[in-house]
Structures are given as structure tokens and as C-alpha cells.
N, C-alpha and C positions, 0 to 999 in steps of 0.2 A: 690419206692422199700421200703420194710419194713425190718429192721434189728432188730431181736429179740435176746436179750441176756438173760443169766441166771440172775435172781435176787438173792439177798442175801437170804440165807435160813432162814426161820422163824421156830418156834417151830411146829413140826408136818407137815411141808410143804417142799417138795422137790424143789430145784432150778428149775426154768423154768415153774412152775405151775402158776395158775392165779395170784398169788401175785407178779410175776416177772414184772419188768418195761420193757418197750420197747422203742426204738428210731426209729422213722420213718425218712427216708432220701429221699430227692428229689434232683436230679441233683448232687448227691455225688457218688464218685467211691468207692465201698466197696469191690472190687475184690482184694484180696491179691496178685494176680499173675501179677499185672501191670508191664509193662516193665520199671523198675526203671532207667536203663541206658539211655534209650531214653529220659525219662522225665528230667533227670539231665543234659543231654548234650544239651538241647534246649537253644536257645538264650534267655536270661532273658527278655530283653525289648520287643522284638517282640512277643515272645510266650505269655507273660503275657498281652500285649496289646490286643492280640487276645482273651484271656480269658475275659478281661473286655468288649470287644465289643460283644462277642457272649453270654456270660453268665450273663450279668448284669440283676438283678431283676428289676421289674417295680416299682422302688421306687418313681419315679416322679409321676406315676399315683396314688400311695397310698397317697402321701403327698400333691399333688396339686402343687408342685414346678416345675420349669422349669429345664431341664437338660442342663448342660454346653456342648458346642461343642468344646471349647478349654480352656486351663488353664487361659487365660486372661479374660474370661467372668465371671463376678461376679454372684453367684447364686441368683435366684429370691426368695425372702423371702415369696412369696405367696400373692395372691391378697386378698384385704379385702372383707368381705361378703357383700351382698346387701340385702335390706329389701323390702317387698312387697309394691307396690304403689297402690294397689287396695282396700285399707281399706275403702274408702269412700262408695263403693257399699254395703259392709256388714253393715255399720252403717245405711244407708238408709233403708235397709231391716229390721233391728231391730226396727227402728222407726215405720215402717208400721205395723209390728207384734204387737208392743205395743199398737198402737192406735186401732187395730181391736180386741184385746184380750177381751174375755167375762168377765163379773163380776165374782167374786169368787177368786180362787187361783191365777188366772192370773192377777187380778186387782192390786196386790201389785207391780208387775213389771211395769204396766202402770202408776201407781201413781208415782213411783220412776222416771220414764223417764220424766214425766211431771214436776218434781221438787217438788212434794208433799212428805211430810214425817210426822211422828208422831210429830216431833218438830214443823212443820209448823202449825199443827192443834191443838197442845197442848194436844193431847190424848196420854195416855200411857197404855201399856198392861203389868200387873204384871207378867203373865206367860212368856211373851216374854223376859222381863227383867231378870227373873230367868234363862231362857235358855241361854241368852247371857252371864250371869255370869258364868254358868257352862262351856260354850264353851271356855271362856277366861281362866278358871282354867285348862282345858285340854290342851290348847295351851301352857300355861306356863309350864305344866308338860312335854310336848313333847320337848320344847326348852331345859329344864334341862336335859332330856335324851340325846338329841343330843350333848350337851356340855360334858356330861359324856363320851359318845362314843368317842368324839374327844380327850378327855384327855387320854383315854385308848389306842389310836392308837400309833403305833411306831413313835418315834420322827423323823421328817424329817429335821427340821431346827434347828439351834442353833443361837440365836440372829438374826433371820430373814434370815440366810444364808443357802444354801443347806448343807446337812449333810456332804458331802465330799468336801466342799469348801476349807478348810485348809488355809484360808488367815492368813498370819503372824504366821503360826504354823510350827515348824520344822518337817521334815519328820523323823519319828521314827517307829520302828517295833510296831505292835499292831493290835488289832481287833476292828472294829467299830460295832455299833449297826446296826440292820437291819432297812432300811427305809420303808416307806409305800408301796413300790413296792416289798418288799421282797429281796432287794439287800443289800449285806454285803461286806465289804472290809477287806482283811487281808493284812497287810503290813509286808514284810519280807526283811531282809538285806542280800545281797550277792554280787557277783562279776559278772559283764557282761563280757563275753569273745567273742570278735568279732574283725575282721580285725586285728588280731595279737595284740590286745590290751586287757588289763584288767582294768575295771573301777568299783570302788565301787558304788553300787546303792541300793536304797530302792524301791522295786517293789510292785505293786498292784496285788493281786489276787482277783477275784470277785466271790462271791458265790450268785447264783440267785435261788430263790424259783421257782421250776417248778410246784409244787402242795403242798398239806399239808404234804406230806411224803418225798419228795425228792428234790434234787437241781442239778443245772448245775454249774460246777466249770470252770472258764475261766482264762487262763494263770497261772497255778500253778507254782509258782516261786521257792524259795530257801528252804522253810521249810515245808515239808509235815506234820510234827507233828502239827505245829501251824494251818495249814489249816484244818486238820481233826478234831482238837479240836473245831474249829469254826463250822464245819459241824455238829458235835455232833452225835445224834442218827438218823439224817436224812440220807436217802439213796442218794448216788451219782449216778445220772442217766447218766451223760455225763461229760467228761472232754474235753473242747474245747480250742485249742491253736491258737493264731493269726498268729504266724510264728515259725520258728525253732530256734530262739535265746534261749540260756539257761535260760534267764529271763522269758521265756514263757513256757518252757517244762521241766525244771529241776526236778520238783516234780510230773510230770504227772503220771508216772507208780505207784509210791507209793500211790498217791491219788486215782487212779482208782482201785487199787488192792483189797481193802477190799470188795467192792460191785461188783467187776468184771465189772466196768463201761467201755464203749467204749471210746477210745481217738480219737479225730478228729483233723486232720492236713492236710494242702494242700499237694498234692503229690510232688510239687517242693521243699518242705522243708524236704524231707527224708534224704538228705545228712547230714545236721547238726544234725538231729535227731539221725542218726546212729553213728556219731562221739561221741555223748554224751551217748546214751543208748545201742549201739551195734545193729547188724543186727537181733538178735534173738527177740527183742522186737519191733515189728512194730506197728504203729498206726492202730487202727481197722477201722477207717473211713478216707479215703483219699478224702477230700472235694474239691470242686471247686466253684468258684464264680458263683452266680446265682442259687445255690441250696439252700436247707433249711433242717433243722433238727427239729424233733419234740420230745420233752422230757417232760413227764408228760402232763401238760395242756398248755404248751407254745410252740410256733413255733419260731425257730431261723433262720432268713435269713442270708445267707452267701454273703457278699459283697466283690468283688475282689478289693483290694487296693494295688497293687504292688508299690514298691518304696524303702522302707527300706529293702525289700527282694523280690525276684520274686514271692514268694508264700504268701505274706502277705494278710490276710483277716480281715474283721471286722464282728462282730456278732451283728445283729440288732434284737431286740425283740420289735416289734411294739406295742403290747398290754401293755407293761410296759413303752414305750416311752424312751428306752435307746439303745445306740449303744456302743459296746466295741471296741475301735479302736487300741488297742495294742500300738505299738511305732510310729504309723503313724501320729496321730494327738493328741497333748496334749494341755493343757490350754495355749492359747496365742501364740502357736508356731507350726510350722511344726516339727514333731518329728525327733530326731536324733538318731544315733547309735554310742555309744562311742564318742559323741560330734561332729560327722560329718554326712554328707549326702551320701547315697549310689547312689541314682538316684533322685535328687531333682525335675527335670522336671516331671518325671513319677509319683513321689509321690504327687506333687502338683496337677497334673491332676486327680489322683485317689481321692484325697480329694474333689476337686471341683465337680467331676462327680458323686461320690458315697456317700459321707458323707453330703456335704452341700446342697444336693437336698432333704434331709429328712426334716420333719417338723421342723420349727425354734425352737420349745420348746423341741426338742429331747435332752436328756441329753447325753453328751459325757463322757464316763468313760475310761480313758487311762490306760496304763501299769505302769505309775508312775505319781506322782503329783496329783493335785486337779482335780475335775470334772469341766466341762464347758458345753456349749450348742452349738447346731448348729447355732442358731441365733447370739450368741456372736462371734463365730469364722468366720462366714460369713462376719462380719464387718472388719476382719483382712485380708481377702483374697486378696484384691487389693494391700495391702502393701507387702504381700508375693510375689506376681507376679512381682511387680516393683523393689523389692530389690535384685532379683536374675535373 
């Protein structure tokens, strides 16, 4: 199904004309008349488990990793590649071709194969030497150009560490640079309100380049002004929320408003959404696990990861090698809500089944704290299983 929205108006152009951006949805419920009462009254664990079983995208097939059948099984990091064992036949054929080659242009190859060269015979060719010098100059120029391009690229690491590693750095509000995949982080300070608790937090909002002109904003937290300042003149194509906690939806309406961007949220998260934003401002896209969203040039797969909430999802962008896990998986830990677990067993199953089956080098970008990777967190999985 394709969901086309009005784009922001440009000079001399009406909204909805060719300049407008569109979001294509697969497996997502865009019908605004869905039965909210029935969705909200469903049993959290059983209903979401059914979502995970029926709607799970084929991430194992994409990544080559094995899928977990239970939470105690550690994910397979992927088998090592194999090399061809038939090179001997190719070398023999090359030898035969070299021996049978006629004199002339082909004789140089035959001579080289036999171990003969200008150095062996003592002969030199001035023209050949000049050509070789010219080739060397061109190679050196190409290498200099490559180095200049690398220097101009967006910084990815600082001191050999990932841009969002944050080791030994305090969590403070601020905006990062964009990395080479066009991912940028905005940190804002606010209060998490959950389970009748209020906890001071520093939250990550992620801005992802969808093409040269627009972005996807994931988990807009506490400060819409700071987020939109980081977005700048780029158009917001999509606002995607990993669940309905206020740390993921608080600034959603304000961030979406300027460019009339659609807001994506799982249908089982409508109750906390209404508590914060009211019934008159519904999300435009009620997403489900197993679907996908296309914004600009990127496709965003929706992974069902219930645990911290019944409608928690992760957003996986395969072409950029990143997965946005919200509060479900953070660096070195199974994510908590206000310091506690809502459904640890379900959450651990979701992590093992949906996140750790992605390619090991996939970057994990959570709703708070530093980035990590699928490979790094796979090493922690057995410990998580045994300690709870």
C-alpha cells in the first residue's frame, strides 16, 4: 500500500505536486478507523507473541544468521566464507595458452610465464620506461585524490572509536555530527513517566538521511526545537516511534508539523499516546511487526520486539547497517523502563529472535546511552539468560 502525503510547499508549487515526498508502507495498518478498544484490551504477552510469530520479517535470510527457537539459544554469528578449491585447473589452462601463443603481442605473456624478462636479458626499452614512469605518476595522483576524498568524508570515529561510542563521557544534551551513513544524534533532557514513576533521563533522538533532501526522525523525545534545529532545511519525511513512552513520542507532533510528515507507531501503543497527546492527534501510520516503510531512498523494516511494552518495535535499515532498538536493547544490557523490567522473558526472547539474528556488524542505536553492535551484544546473551 502506498500512503502519499502533502509535501511542504515550495515557491510556485502546490502541496501534493511532484515535489511532494511519499511514504510507501508494507504490512502497516493505515486505516484510521481501526477498533482501538479491541486492540487495547488484548492480552499483552499472547497477542504480541502472535505478532512476532506471524509478522516477523525474514531477517535470518537476509543476514545469513540462524534464528533462535528459544531465549536460551545463543544466536549464530554467521558461518565463515569459503574459497574456491579449483584454482589449479585455471593455472594449467593459462600455462597451455602461454606456450601455444604466437609470436608478436602475445609473446610478452609467454616470456613472462617462462620466467624471462628485460632484466634477464639486459635489454631495456626507453619508450616502455617512459610509459611506466607516467603510469606511476598517475597512480600517485589517484592515491592523493583518494586520500583527499577520505579527508572530506563525514567523521565516523574519534580516536578509533565509533562516533556514538561515548566511552567515559557524561551524558549531556547536544547534537552530534552526521556519520558516514548520514545518521545524526540529538540528545535531550527530560523526565520519563512510566509505571507511576518519574525518572530524569537523557534521551537519544536519531535523524537519518533518507536522500539528499529529507530525513526520517526516530524517537523524538523532549525538545522539538533542538531536533528541528538539527534537521535544518531538510524535509522530515517520516517520524517513527519505537513505542508509546513519552521519551519516544513527546515531540512527535511538533517535529512532524512543519512538513506534515506522517507519524508511525504500533497500534497497541495508542493508549499511552492518547494520554500524552489526546485523542484528536492520532498517529498516521499504525505499524505492525513484519511490515516496512519506504521514505526517500531508504526502506525501513519493522521488527516486533515486545517486552518493555506490548507494542515495542525496532526499525532496521539494512542498507545503512543500523537498527534502532528504542529501550529494548542498550549497550551491554537488556533495556529497562524506569530502572525495572516489564516482561523480561518476552523482552529477552524478542532480542534474541529479532535483533541478534541480524548481521554481527549491524550497529545498534538505542534510545539512550552509547551505540553498540549485534556482535558485541551476542556475546552477552548467555549471561542475560543465566542471570534471570
